[in-house]
DRENTORLUM-784113 format. One record per residue: residue number from 1; x, y, z of N, C-alpha, C in turn. Coordinates in steps of 0.001 Angstrom, whole numbers, padded with zeros to 6 digits, m for minus. Last residue first. Layout:
N
R   num     neast    nnorth       nup    caeast   canorth      caup     ceast    cnorth       cup
R   NUM         X         Y         Z         X         Y         Z         X         Y         Z
...
//
This chain:
344
R   num     neast    nnorth       nup    caeast   canorth      caup     ceast    cnorth       cup
R   344   m094326   m011617    054905   m093589   m012473    055472   m093122   m012174    056947
R   343   m095324   m009147    054380   m096184   m010399    054294   m095508   m011458    054956
R   342   m093280   m007630    053846   m094196   m007303    054847   m095119   m008524    055106
R   341   m091847   m008767    051710   m091138   m008838    052939   m092104   m008573    054210
R   340   m093716   m008365    049816   m093589   m009655    050235   m092999   m009627    051325
R   339   m093784   m005435    049606   m094797   m005905    049980   m094470   m007584    050583
R   338   m090915   m005373    048506   m091532   m004630    049988   m092628   m005193    050441
R   337   m091302   m006471    046035   m090500   m007153    047083   m090791   m006592    048574
R   336   m092772   m004648    044758   m093201   m005762    044965   m092953   m006709    046282
R   335   m090829   m002573    044880   m092150   m002060    045320   m092876   m003645    045781
R   334   m088763   m003563    043598   m088413   m003230    044654   m089867   m003103    045481
R   333   m090196   m003974    040783   m089675   m005350    041686   m089097   m004758    043029
R   332   m090336   m001423    040084   m091412   m002359    040342   m091110   m003461    041249
R   331   m087672   m000709    039913   m088480   m000018    040895   m089771   m000855    041312
R   330   m086916   m002409    037937   m086243   m002459    039131   m086945   m001945    040278
R   329   m088304   m001084    035692   m088302   m002413    036037   m087910   m002662    037458
R   328   m087083    001707    035823   m088540    001434    036314   m088656   m000012    036572
R   327   m084699    000942    034779   m084915    001464    036019   m086274    001271    036774
R   326   m085511    000790    031950   m085150   m000612    032898   m085093   m000215    034568
R   325   m085828    003340    031617   m087117    002394    031520   m086597    001161    032526
R   324   m083513    004206    031704   m084351    004732    032307   m085647    004021    032570
R   323   m082292    002795    029522   m082080    002379    030798   m083044    002922    031935
R   322   m082918    004024    027086   m084038    002982    027516   m083566    002458    029043
R   321   m080812    005688    026753   m082016    006354    027070   m082841    005269    027720
R   320   m077893    006067    026487   m078644    004916    026603   m080003    005105    027329
R   319   m077271    008944    026752   m077152    008030    025659   m077706    006945    025609
R   318   m077367    009322    029580   m078440    009942    028620   m078480    009213    026985
R   317   m077430    006273    031581   m076557    007330    030747   m077750    008047    029914
R   316   m077339    004128    034301   m078225    005135    033516   m077485    006449    032884
R   315   m076798    002050    035844   m075709    002836    035226   m076362    003754    034384
R   314   m078654    000224    037201   m078246    000116    035851   m077325    001146    035076
R   313   m078214    001548    039867   m078153    000224    039600   m077895   m000047    038282
R   312   m078960    004231    039617   m077569    003689    039807   m077384    002285    039659
R   311   m081630    004097    039154   m080885    004477    038114   m079067    004246    038111
R   310   m082269    003071    041818   m082552    002216    040701   m081686    002767    039171
R   309   m082081    005547    043009   m080986    004435    043469   m081113    003502    042403
R   308   m083951    006988    042005   m082552    007348    042015   m081512    006135    042159
R   307   m086158    005682    042946   m085689    005674    041733   m084382    006158    041214
R   306   m085886    006104    045727   m085832    004576    045142   m085552    004727    043672
R   305   m086419    008847    045679   m085144    008294    046125   m084836    006919    045738
R   304   m089096    008941    044998   m087830    009712    043992   m086532    009280    044467
R   303   m090487    007417    046818   m090338    006972    045446   m089203    007477    044399
R   302   m090284    009041    049064   m089721    007907    049009   m089484    007178    047551
R   301   m092014    011271    048109   m090485    011440    048307   m089743    010131    048441
R   300   m094311    010038    047275   m093549    010329    046131   m091923    010538    046545
R   299   m095943    009486    049483   m095082    008529    049003   m093970    009023    047933
R   298   m097706    011580    049523   m096529    011497    050717   m095735    010659    050034
R   297   m099358    010931    047400   m098474    011962    047269   m097336    012154    048341
R   296   m100431    008690    048525   m100063    008255    047635   m098919    009404    047210
R   295   m101991    009623    050825   m100685    008569    051173   m099981    008354    049674
R   294   m103825    011291    049462   m102687    011521    050564   m101491    010902    050918
R   293   m105263    009189    047965   m104662    010580    047376   m103204    010777    048263
R   292   m106447    008046    050169   m105343    007532    049206   m104555    008442    048389
R   291   m108222    009881    051432   m106928    009185    051885   m106041    008711    051276
R   290   m109967    010313    049129   m109146    011348    049563   m107697    011006    050194
R   289   m110972    007890    048603   m110165    008187    047611   m109218    009390    048406
R   288   m112432    007803    051132   m111657    006557    050617   m110478    007355    049712
R   287   m114203    010049    050827   m113031    010048    051837   m112057    009105    051624
R   286   m114452    011822    047863   m114889    010778    048645   m113936    010621    049757
R   285   m113188    013843    046173   m114029    014215    047495   m114362    013125    048415
R   284   m112365    013005    043607   m111479    013070    044964   m112152    013647    046249
R   283   m114700    013229    042367   m114464    011565    042883   m113080    011669    043955
R   282   m114741    015711    041852   m115896    015308    042529   m115459    013860    043152
R   281   m112459    016062    040231   m112452    016604    041866   m113505    016148    042585
R   280   m113383    015081    037860   m112271    014365    038364   m112347    014683    039830
R   279   m115138    017058    037140   m115700    015718    037310   m114513    014711    038175
R   278   m113441    019439    037130   m114416    019316    038008   m115138    017930    038297
R   277   m111773    018443    034955   m111216    018716    036216   m112290    018819    037507
R   276   m113825    018689    032907   m112998    017334    032996   m112576    017409    034764
R   275   m113986    021314    032693   m115119    020376    033133   m114532    019080    033269
R   274   m111302    022144    032267   m111957    022597    033366   m113125    021739    033641
R   273   m110953    021078    029620   m110041    020807    030681   m110778    021246    031839
R   272   m113040    022076    027751   m113029    020868    028009   m112223    020223    029447
R   271   m112568    025030    028091   m113922    024633    028264   m113709    022791    028663
R   270   m109879    025949    028071   m110781    026584    028847   m112181    026247    028652
R   269   m108509    024139    026570   m107971    024536    027725   m108863    025440    028698
R   268   m110256    023358    024390   m109527    022411    025096   m109117    022603    026375
R   267   m111191    025823    023300   m112057    024714    023601   m111633    023913    024476
R   266   m108789    027212    022817   m109667    027783    023953   m110815    026618    024325
R   265   m107753    025637    020760   m107018    025760    022198   m107826    026284    023213
R   264   m109776    025731    018713   m109487    024557    019431   m108707    024500    020809
R   263   m109386    028697    018253   m110669    028031    018898   m110559    026899    019397
R   262   m106635    028837    017326   m107253    029622    018787   m108467    029058    019370
R   261   m106633    027275    015130   m105905    027142    016259   m106340    027629    017691
R   260   m108764    028978    013775   m108773    027463    014015   m108100    027199    015304
R   259   m107640    031682    013716   m108910    031376    014098   m109027    029919    014689
R   258   m104947    030965    012375   m105055    031470    013577   m106506    031147    014297
R   257   m105844    029752    010125   m104893    029123    010760   m105176    029664    012172
R   256   m107356    032013    008706   m108150    030726    008726   m107356    029731    009901
R   255   m105788    034102    008762   m106545    034100    009460   m107282    033015    009754
R   254   m103856    033089    006684   m103350    033219    007954   m104608    033374    009240
R   253   m105601    032932    004503   m105151    031502    004963   m104744    031935    006348
R   252   m105654    035320    003196   m106699    034930    004315   m106337    033250    005061
R   251   m103696    035252    001048   m103409    036020    002521   m104314    035421    003699
R   250   m103095    032991   m000721   m104112    033353   m000359   m103899    034018    001097
R   249   m100903    031483   m001994   m100825    032796   m002185   m102117    033695   m001680
R   248   m100326    028966    000529   m100945    029206   m000585   m100669    030743   m001006
R   247   m098673    028948    002737   m098913    027609    001994   m099223    028080    000583
R   246   m098474    030997    004556   m098008    031392    003443   m097739    030027    002556
R   245   m099567    030036    006874   m100023    031216    006193   m099625    031132    004916
R   244   m097636    028286    007827   m099016    027804    007088   m099588    028802    006535
R   243   m095484    029991    008383   m095347    028934    007449   m096546    028531    006875
R   242   m096833    031438    010665   m096362    032005    009388   m096290    031010    008160
R   241   m097024    029425    012567   m098446    029793    011949   m097954    030799    010881
R   240   m094672    028388    012922   m095476    027383    012429   m096555    028181    011758
R   239   m093544    030528    013946   m092884    030276    012912   m093808    029160    011951
R   238   m094734    030843    016371   m094928    031907    015120   m094580    031499    014026
R   237   m093943    028784    017862   m095375    028726    017326   m095558    029899    016270
R   236   m091087    029344    017618   m091696    028030    016946   m093151    028037    016681
R   235   m091291    031421    019669   m090569    031433    018254   m091022    030281    017343
R   234   m092473    030386    021746   m093117    031150    021110   m092546    031535    019923
R   233   m090304    028365    022830   m091764    028043    022277   m092551    028981    021360
R   232   m088171    030112    023226   m088312    029076    022045   m089603    028587    021666
R   231   m089569    031432    025240   m088866    032082    024195   m088977    031241    022976
R   230   m090242    029356    027112   m091140    030168    026645   m090708    030764    025246
R   229   m087353    028351    027682   m088359    027433    027128   m089549    028242    026412
R   228   m086135    030552    028608   m085679    030223    027530   m086562    029260    026863
R   227   m087602    030911    031144   m087608    031900    030353   m087182    031429    028765
R   226   m086643    028508    032322   m088165    028619    031949   m088192    029747    030850
R   225   m084202    028639    032700   m084516    027576    031580   m086159    027762    031363
R   224   m084188    030930    034626   m083387    031135    033271   m084105    029891    032032
R   223   m085384    029385    036555   m085988    030826    036298   m085586    031180    034688
R   222   m083623    027754    037235   m084939    027208    037041   m085598    028476    036136
R   221   m081227    028959    038089   m081091    028324    036804   m082516    027775    036165
R   220   m082182    030234    040311   m082105    031018    039155   m081929    030277    037954
R   219   m082474    028177    042251   m083937    028868    041535   m083441    029677    040345
R   218   m080436    025404    041308   m080708    026491    042094   m082112    027314    041442
R   217   m081454    021919    040632   m080743    023144    040355   m081191    024339    040928
R   216   m081813    019058    041059   m081886    019975    042254   m081050    021124    041583
R   215   m081254    017472    038711   m082529    017992    039052   m082523    018907    040104
R   214   m078362    016893    038739   m078888    017504    037462   m080476    018288    037940
R   213   m078728    013378    039842   m077826    014421    039169   m078656    015558    038301
R   212   m081045    012509    042250   m080790    012522    041091   m079803    013639    040415
R   211   m079425    011760    045529   m080225    012623    044483   m080022    012460    043253
R   210   m079188    010384    048735   m078720    010250    047119   m079850    011043    046427
R   209   m080238    010670    051222   m079218    011742    050897   m078630    011629    049217
R   208   m081785    008581    051700   m082452    009648    051348   m081378    010860    050984
R   207   m080825    005526    050201   m080724    006263    051267   m081220    007792    050961
R   206   m081762    002130    049389   m082034    003667    049022   m081565    004320    050407
R   205   m079321   m000371    049915   m080604    000037    050182   m080652    001852    050104
R   204   m076805   m001710    047771   m076974   m000984    049181   m078741   m000316    049062
R   203   m077545   m004993    046327   m077443   m003329    046295   m077656   m002592    047604
R   202   m078519   m007445    046650   m077017   m007094    046433   m076714   m005773    046498
R   201   m081316   m007188    046284   m080766   m007505    047550   m079169   m007291    047617
R   200   m081307   m006292    043605   m081744   m005422    044458   m081330   m005867    045974
R   199   m080704   m008906    042404   m079864   m007608    042031   m079981   m006613    043186
R   198   m082594   m010536    043181   m081329   m010924    043594   m080318   m009546    043394
R   197   m084799   m009157    042032   m084744   m009410    043456   m083235   m009753    043848
R   196   m084048   m009912    039242   m084267   m008652    039744   m084160   m008421    041220
R   195   m084361   m012734    039266   m082965   m011858    039099   m083146   m010483    039754
R   194   m087201   m013116    039596   m085931   m013435    040696   m084676   m013011    040419
R   193   m088219   m011289    037235   m088394   m010951    038835   m087330   m011640    039777
R   192   m087919   m012647    035111   m087008   m011805    035553   m086871   m011507    036781
R   191   m090618   m013667    034732   m089378   m014618    034630   m088251   m013989    035295
R   190   m092209   m011649    034466   m092414   m012423    035625   m091049   m013345    035775
R   189   m091211   m010362    032023   m091214   m009670    033273   m091427   m010600    034452
R   188   m091876   m011225    029727   m090929   m011860    030196   m090566   m011377    031564
R   187   m093840   m009119    028666   m094102   m010578    028825   m093236   m011401    029549
R   186   m092512   m006913    028582   m093320   m007109    029590   m093714   m008631    029905
R   185   m090485   m007116    026554   m090070   m006832    028133   m090860   m007315    028903
R   184   m092577   m007196    024620   m091617   m008548    024883   m090954   m008322    026146
R   183   m093870   m004805    024759   m094612   m006090    024924   m093469   m007209    025257
R   182   m091438   m003181    024213   m092126   m003283    025624   m092935   m004266    025968
R   181   m090986   m003916    021300   m089979   m003914    022686   m090516   m004110    023989
R   180   m093593   m003289    020413   m093065   m004616    020400   m092046   m004527    021643
R   179   m093563   m000508    020912   m094687   m001263    021566   m094142   m002553    021293
R   178   m091266    000295    019324   m091279    000443    020797   m092129   m000351    021566
R   177   m092531   m000242    016599   m091449   m001380    017139   m091194   m000739    018686
R   176   m094465    001847    016852   m094816    000448    016551   m093722   m000563    017305
R   175   m092970    004121    017041   m093837    003965    018067   m094338    002347    017977
R   174   m091876    004030    014416   m090990    004005    015545   m091717    003613    016759
R   173   m093989    003793    012660   m093283    002608    012929   m092454    002646    014050
R   172   m094781    006668    013031   m095642    005642    013604   m094863    004241    013754
R   171   m092564    007806    011461   m092721    008005    012886   m093669    007000    013545
R   170   m092795    006792    009038   m091549    006444    009896   m092041    006706    011224
R   169   m095226    007893    008449   m095368    006446    008437   m093792    005787    009440
R   168   m094637    010528    008307   m095530    010000    009283   m095459    008542    009673
R   167   m093053    010557    006194   m092410    010886    007374   m093341    010472    008570
R   166   m094819    009737    004203   m093646    008891    004421   m093232    009238    005771
R   165   m096546    012046    004088   m097197    010604    004444   m095878    009578    004785
R   164   m095113    014160    003147   m095224    013863    004615   m095744    012655    005073
R   163   m093212    012813    000442   m094048    013699    001002   m094341    013376    002519
R   162   m091034    012615   m002226   m091527    012264   m001138   m092272    012994   m000534
R   161   m089834    013715   m004844   m090806    012738   m005088   m091535    012023   m003714
R   160   m087841    015533   m005171   m088872    015790   m004322   m089994    015031   m004599
R   159   m084496    015040   m004658   m085429    014973   m005275   m086539    015570   m004519
R   158   m082100    015286   m003093   m082637    013838   m002991   m083880    013846   m003717
R   157   m080434    017501   m002283   m080635    017045   m003725   m080908    015583   m003825
R   156   m080972    018673    000034   m080173    017679   m000130   m079854    017121   m001189
R   155   m083214    020435   m000608   m081638    020992   m000267   m080535    020077   m000307
R   154   m085214    018441   m001027   m084444    019459   m002261   m083211    019824   m002176
R   153   m085560    017734    001385   m085031    016653    000251   m084689    017449   m000854
R   152   m086947    020092    002278   m085446    019531    002881   m084752    018764    001959
R   151   m088917    020606    000856   m087758    021568    000883   m086398    020997    001492
R   150   m090289    018242    001478   m090015    018346   m000119   m088685    019494   m000001
R   149   m090981    018704    004158   m090273    017429    003704   m089618    017807    002399
R   148   m092441    021223    003931   m091139    020921    004755   m090338    020017    004330
R   147   m094569    020577    002455   m093873    021516    002141   m092367    021497    002823
R   146   m095979    018842    004275   m095523    018235    002989   m094426    019302    002296
R   145   m096339    020323    006309   m095341    019121    006388   m095093    018613    005236
R   144   m098222    021986    005264   m097103    022646    005656   m095959    021419    005866
R   143   m100372    020060    004784   m099608    020797    003486   m098365    021540    003935
R   142   m100817    019423    007194   m100363    018158    006392   m099710    018954    005493
R   141   m101820    022082    008197   m100733    021092    009061   m100178    020203    008067
R   140   m103944    022270    006894   m102793    023157    006465   m101866    022647    007251
R   139   m106048    020731    007509   m105238    020091    006585   m104031    021077    006055
R   138   m105962    021783    011052   m106691    021400    009877   m105790    020537    008822
R   137   m105005    022582    013292   m104275    023216    012117   m105271    022866    010765
R   136   m106146    021068    015533   m106163    022378    015564   m105836    023377    014431
R   135   m106372    018531    014424   m107433    019317    014767   m107508    020773    015189
R   134   m103778    017904    013717   m104993    018199    012652   m105924    018903    013316
R   133   m102846    017805    016285   m102436    018863    015267   m103405    019214    014167
R   132   m104131    015411    017182   m104252    016953    018011   m104050    017985    017146
R   131   m103252    013426    015604   m104863    014070    015548   m105147    015163    016093
R   130   m100790    013354    016367   m101083    013763    015008   m102490    014013    014855
R   129   m101095    012528    019022   m100440    013711    018593   m100531    014128    017293
R   128   m102462    010126    018689   m102983    011131    019366   m102298    012678    018892
R   127   m100571    008356    017567   m101479    008981    016611   m102364    010038    017317
R   126   m098822    007818    019533   m098396    008251    018185   m099529    009064    017554
R   125   m100782    006850    021494   m099768    007770    022034   m099256    008588    020679
R   124   m101614    004448    020138   m102439    005427    020506   m101678    006848    021000
R   123   m099323    002730    020064   m099863    003401    018676   m100823    004762    018985
R   122   m098972    002441    022745   m097740    003048    022043   m098487    003792    020501
R   121   m101323    000705    023146   m100936    002038    023967   m099880    002945    023315
R   120   m100787   m001369    021344   m102158   m000397    021207   m101711    000731    021994
R   119   m098551   m002669    022201   m098704   m002090    021005   m099545   m001159    020858
R   118   m099393   m003286    024796   m098218   m002453    024574   m098203   m001887    023299
R   117   m101450   m005059    024144   m101785   m003876    025135   m100766   m002698    024722
R   116   m100197   m007165    022916   m101298   m006434    022214   m101428   m004910    023193
R   115   m098315   m008061    024767   m097728   m007684    023530   m098902   m006708    022864
R   114   m099968   m008779    027012   m098952   m007846    027042   m098426   m007419    025933
R   113   m101418   m010934    025748   m102039   m009637    026451   m101151   m008591    026399
R   112   m099446   m012779    025217   m100258   m012186    024182   m101002   m010916    024700
R   111   m098740   m013402    028145   m097741   m012770    026947   m098296   m012085    025718
R   110   m101014   m014254    029315   m100469   m012887    029596   m099428   m012248    028539
R   109   m103869   m015335    028234   m102421   m015658    027977   m101787   m014015    028082
R   108   m106510   m014597    028438   m106124   m015364    029534   m104118   m015636    029489
R   107   m108041   m011627    027852   m107172   m012353    027709   m106262   m013414    028865
R   106   m109776   m009650    029763   m110437   m010707    028697   m109340   m011625    028133
R   105   m108183   m008655    031320   m109087   m009049    031841   m109775   m010194    030916
R   104   m106253   m007389    029709   m105720   m008092    030551   m106800   m008964    031466
R   103   m108141   m005702    028132   m107119   m006614    027464   m106619   m007952    028431
R   102   m109361   m003921    029924   m110186   m004777    029076   m109126   m005873    028640
R   101   m107211   m002845    031240   m108242   m003300    031966   m108918   m004183    030999
R   100   m105890   m001368    029003   m105206   m002441    030068   m106081   m003270    030570
R    99   m108039    000293    028295   m107745   m000757    027456   m106758   m001766    028073
R    98   m108202    001869    030735   m109366    001212    030230   m108874    000276    029216
R    97   m105059    003057    030855   m105946    002281    031831   m107199    001469    031537
R    96   m105029    004399    028247   m104162    003198    028989   m104705    002380    029891
R    95   m107059    006156    028623   m106972    005263    027404   m106075    004063    027718
R    94   m106245    007674    030709   m107574    006960    030725   m107602    005707    029674
R    93   m103798    008846    029811   m103766    007977    031054   m105373    007273    030990
R    92   m104886    010118    027674   m103914    009072    027093   m103874    008229    028425
R    91   m106458    012165    028857   m106934    011238    027859   m105993    010204    027750
R    90   m104559    013621    030249   m105416    012887    030903   m106248    011695    030092
R    89   m103317    014742    027637   m102481    013919    028852   m103300    013114    029630
R    88   m105399    016133    026598   m104776    015122    025930   m104200    013977    026925
R    87   m105813    018502    028573   m106661    017423    028481   m106197    016030    027762
R    86   m102316    019443    029795   m103707    019570    028814   m104605    018188    028969
R    85   m101820    020550    033182   m101665    019143    032314   m102662    019089    031291
R    84   m102093    021958    035338   m101683    022645    034143   m101685    021707    032823
R    83   m102018    020483    037581   m103200    021204    037253   m103051    021912    036076
R    82   m100752    018156    039142   m100205    018990    037737   m101552    019371    037113
R    81   m102044    017429    041255   m100527    017676    041473   m100085    018595    039955
R    80   m104454    016891    040641   m104283    017747    041890   m103089    018115    041891
R    79   m104643    015434    038335   m105431    016609    038450   m104910    017631    039530
R    78   m103135    013249    039306   m102609    014051    038196   m103454    015200    038287
R    77   m104756    012474    041126   m103585    012843    041780   m103127    013770    040805
R    76   m107113    011407    039631   m107093    012244    040591   m105894    012988    040885
R    75   m105734    009496    038048   m106272    010807    037203   m106319    011734    038289
R    74   m105067    007698    039858   m103839    008348    039221   m104283    009477    038514
R    73   m107767    006652    040560   m106852    007644    041536   m105490    008146    040948
R    72   m108307    005841    037962   m109232    006907    038840   m108420    007591    039728
R    71   m106460    003784    037643   m106583    004658    036729   m107187    005748    037508
R    70   m107042    001863    039831   m105700    002759    039825   m105639    003568    038925
R    69   m109716    000833    038857   m109589    001849    040290   m108064    002388    040343
R    68   m108844   m000328    036572   m109703    000687    036579   m109555    001807    037827
R    67   m107234   m002391    037969   m106700   m001347    036702   m107270   m000290    036751
R    66   m109104   m003652    039363   m107918   m003021    040024   m107258   m002098    039240
R    65   m111017   m004854    037542   m111508   m003867    038672   m110184   m003279    039351
R    64   m109449   m006169    035849   m110308   m005154    035526   m110616   m004195    036383
R    63   m108076   m008143    037644   m107440   m007116    036625   m108164   m006135    036375
R    62   m108497   m009601    040024   m109473   m009084    038835   m108875   m008027    038441
R    61   m105864   m010463    041130   m107258   m011602    040901   m108101   m010993    040233
R    60   m102893   m009273    040308   m104322   m009147    040720   m105188   m010263    040355
R    59   m100241   m009238    039141   m100499   m009326    040794   m101723   m009201    041099
R    58   m100783   m008594    036478   m099941   m009677    037033   m100091   m010317    038310
R    57   m101697   m006006    036576   m102444   m007247    036198   m101997   m008343    036526
R    56   m099602   m004400    037483   m100748   m004537    038303   m101647   m005909    037901
R    55   m097899   m005028    035325   m097273   m005391    036787   m098474   m005670    037562
R    54   m099139   m003574    033335   m099121   m004758    033190   m098822   m005684    034476
R    53   m099036   m001005    034503   m100280   m001426    034260   m100228   m002927    034192
R    52   m096078   m000868    034377   m096765   m000713    035758   m098124   m001349    035624
R    51   m095720   m000759    031647   m095230   m001676    032583   m095843   m001786    033614
R    50   m097308    001817    030705   m097429    000301    030316   m097020   m000719    031112
R    49   m095541    003511    032278   m097045    003278    032405   m097321    002056    031981
R    48   m092984    003379    030736   m093084    003164    032150   m094558    002688    032670
R    47   m093948    004205    028263   m093483    002897    028445   m093424    002627    029847
R    46   m094668    006941    028843   m095528    006054    028449   m095262    004471    028726
R    45   m091926    007874    029558   m092988    007815    030605   m094270    007018    030259
R    44   m090780    007413    027051   m090130    006560    028393   m091249    006669    029265
R    43   m092092    008960    025353   m091979    007578    024877   m091572    006703    026345
R    42   m091324    011456    026427   m092815    010846    026307   m092838    009410    026173
R    41   m088740    011636    026163   m089445    011405    027356   m090685    011262    027314
R    40   m086867    011548    023976   m087795    010686    024013   m088578    010574    025545
R    39   m083759    012611    025922   m084596    012465    024548   m085751    011551    024944
R    38   m083460    014704    028887   m083567    013156    028243   m084319    013332    026946
R    37   m082712    016410    030676   m082765    016736    029049   m082642    015543    028561
R    36   m083290    016371    033241   m081927    015757    032801   m081386    016000    031334
R    35   m085700    017494    033280   m084522    018272    033761   m083176    017640    033756
R    34   m087220    015407    032179   m086831    016914    031369   m085565    017617    031810
R    33   m087118    013579    034112   m086346    013534    032704   m086291    014667    032054
R    32   m088550    014832    036021   m087055    014396    036561   m086435    014228    035060
R    31   m091041    015319    034606   m090067    016415    035327   m088732    016040    035403
R    30   m091853    012550    034610   m091715    013677    033131   m090754    014707    033609
R    29   m091952    011852    037206   m091012    011259    036231   m090640    012062    034985
R    28   m094351    013184    038369   m093026    013436    038533   m091884    012835    037572
R    27   m096757    012178    037324   m096600    013257    037737   m095379    014019    037944
R    26   m096732    009554    036140   m097353    010449    035461   m097059    012017    036021
R    25   m094875    008278    038305   m094611    008252    036833   m095297    009358    036014
R    24   m096727    008501    040519   m095404    009008    040316   m094762    009401    038889
R    23   m098621    006736    039503   m098955    008216    039807   m097616    008866    039737
R    22   m097283    004471    039350   m097872    004985    038274   m098328    006409    038395
R    21   m096760    004079    042139   m095686    004298    041164   m096126    004841    040146
R    20   m099398    004033    043277   m098370    005189    043930   m097218    005245    042867
R    19   m099867    001396    042213   m100786    002414    041604   m099878    004013    042217
R    18   m097988   m000166    043631   m097819   m000262    042229   m098631    001066    041481
R    17   m098865    000047    046232   m097493    000162    045874   m097254    000499    044550
R    16   m101653   m000884    046027   m101234    000510    046490   m099798    000817    045979
R    15   m101361   m003692    045085   m101858   m002550    044372   m101609   m001250    044777
R    14   m099628   m004712    047307   m099033   m004629    045736   m099735   m003383    045003
R    13   m100295   m003237    050411   m100880   m004168    049254   m100040   m003883    048179
R    12   m099785   m001626    052261   m099122   m002634    052546   m099593   m003759    051187
R    11   m101507    000569    052243   m100089    000732    051899   m099311   m000463    051916
R    10   m103920   m000702    053288   m103628   m000259    051760   m102536    000097    051521
R     9   m103209   m000782    055918   m103568   m002161    055211   m103427   m001681    053509
R     8   m103174    001732    056479   m101805    000887    056661   m101929   m000540    055785
R     7   m105836    002152    056528   m104629    002882    055402   m103680    002234    055756
R     6   m106983    000740    058698   m107296    000377    057031   m106476    001065    056217
R     5   m105723    001791    060578   m105261    000355    060378   m105912    000133    059008
R     4   m106953    004215    061050   m105665    004084    060503   m105083    002474    060051
R     3   m110203    003745    059108   m109140    003934    060307   m107974    003933    059931
R     2   m112028    006055    056967   m111182    004907    057328   m110274    004863    058473
R     1   m115029    007838    057670   m113503    007934    057495   m112853    006714    057854
//
């Protein structure tokens, strides 16, 4: 069992501060943004993770070792705090961590590494969704998407010469350009640090009484929102299955779609997911990891308050959704500054 001195030493390192922030992003930030009804929540959470991994690499003597270690701890925290997260969510975290460790350890030019890593992480996020849907529904998904695109264009009197491939290309290009934007911001992060420190020093320190607006709703509102979510979800699921069933005149198509999607869902949620969590749980039993996870989850309360303060600094608004990512930049700087102040 590590001593209390060793635990304090872990908390006072940049590695711990940024790892705790990454775990906070994966476990808590998505919920905060959903509560605020923010668009592009997945893009913002993924972008925040990319920024934090880049910051870990920037402040590490051994990027590969530190990023891989952070990835393992974040997966353990996510499995414990978000037990209902699907396997693809863990796969995305693992991919970001492993690809970031490889790129930042092999490439000496941080700017080039930041650009490559950001692009790769965002493209993986985009393609993973498409691959998951294809795995669940087969080519019927693409046929349905083709029919949808042609029907919309026809109703708008724009002809029917377009298909789903063009829509998918636009979708992938959105992630591609978002990756370029993230890479550009990450590449210049070190130069912006002094300015971020200056802004933070001129701003009132976070107080625990400052809360993120719209998050702390009463229980009745949460129950109502949950009921509405599941009703909409079930309606959309039924609509997708029915539309897939009538792509052709063959009524057996319905049984094919239902059987395929049910089988893939069963394998992902009732076979792969539990096996993966058993493997992660074994890693969490190590005394060092158990203590780190405890410290990180306890730090979530402070991180929530700090993020709320950073949102206030950037004057975050739902319309300007990228400011929620800018707040993460300030939060990274705040965590780095905290370690520097302790060292001095």
